[in-house]
N, C-alpha and C positions, 0 to 999 in steps of 0.2 A: 550342097546347098554352101555350109560351111566345115572348118576342121576347126577345134580348137576356141567355139565361139564362147567369147565373156558375154555375160550379163552381170554387169556391176562385179559382186563377188565371187557370184554363179558362172559355171563353164559348163557348156556340152561339148564332150571331143568329137562328135560327127552329126552332123543337120544334113539327113539326106531324104529325096524326096521321090514319092511313085504315085503320079497321079493326083489323088486328091488327098493322099495320105502324106503328112510329113512325121520321118522315124529320126528321133535323139537316140542316140547310139552312146554307150558308156561302152570305156573298152578298157579290160581290166588284164595286165600282163604278170605272171609269175615264173620266175626259173623253176627247174628241178628240184631244189634246195627250200623252197619255198615252204613258213610254216600252214599258211593256209591257201588252198586254193582260189582260184580268181572269183568264182562266181559265190565263194563262202564270204571274201572282204568286202561284200557290198553291203553291210548292213543297216539297218532301222533308220540311223541318222543319213547314212551317204544317199540313201534312198528317201528320205525326205527332200535333201539338196538338188537332186535330181529333179524330183515332182518341182518345187518351188522354180528352178531352171526352168523347164518347160511350161510354168504356168506365165514363168516372165516374160518367157520366145511367144507364147501365145496372145499376152492382152500386149505385151509390144509392136510384134511386126505381122505375125499370122494372119490375125484377126482380120487385117485389111486387105489379103489376101484373097478372093469371094472363090477361088477355085479350090483353095485349103479346107478340106473338109473335118478332119481329125488329125491326132497327133498320138504316137506309140513311142514308149520309151523301150529300145532292145537293149539287151548286154553282147559283148562279143569280149569270151572270156579266151587267152593267148597264152598257149604256156609252152614250153621248150624240151622236148625229152628226145632222147637217144640224137640230137642234130635233128630235129625235126621241128617244124612248127606247126602247133595244133591249136584249132580256133574252134570253139563250141558258142555256136550262133545262138540267144533265145530271145524269140520275137516277142514281144510284151510281157517282158520280164519283171517291170517294176513300175508300179502302182497304175494299173490300168484303169483301174474305177478312177484315183481323182486327177490322173495325167489325160485321159482321153477327151478332149475338146471337141464339142460338133459347130463350126461356122454357124448353121440356121437350125431352130429346132423341129 
């Protein structure tokens, strides 16, 4: 649906859809000498910004789409080791309770 979606000062790296589910994906990349791992770099402040971005996406766009029922925040952690690109994908990694919204109760 979108890449690098700007919502005011907030941003969602990837917005994808599978049927009634919309997934907001935060992509974190770290090289071999990084101090912290990609997943560890998503602290409470970043999580709060992601949840705020998804809530804004929901209220400004998705709520008007009758076939969208919920939103989930996933994380794709990309790292480079020995010439290989490795991706760890974590569905529902951030704020599952705060970010999940249903179009109809």
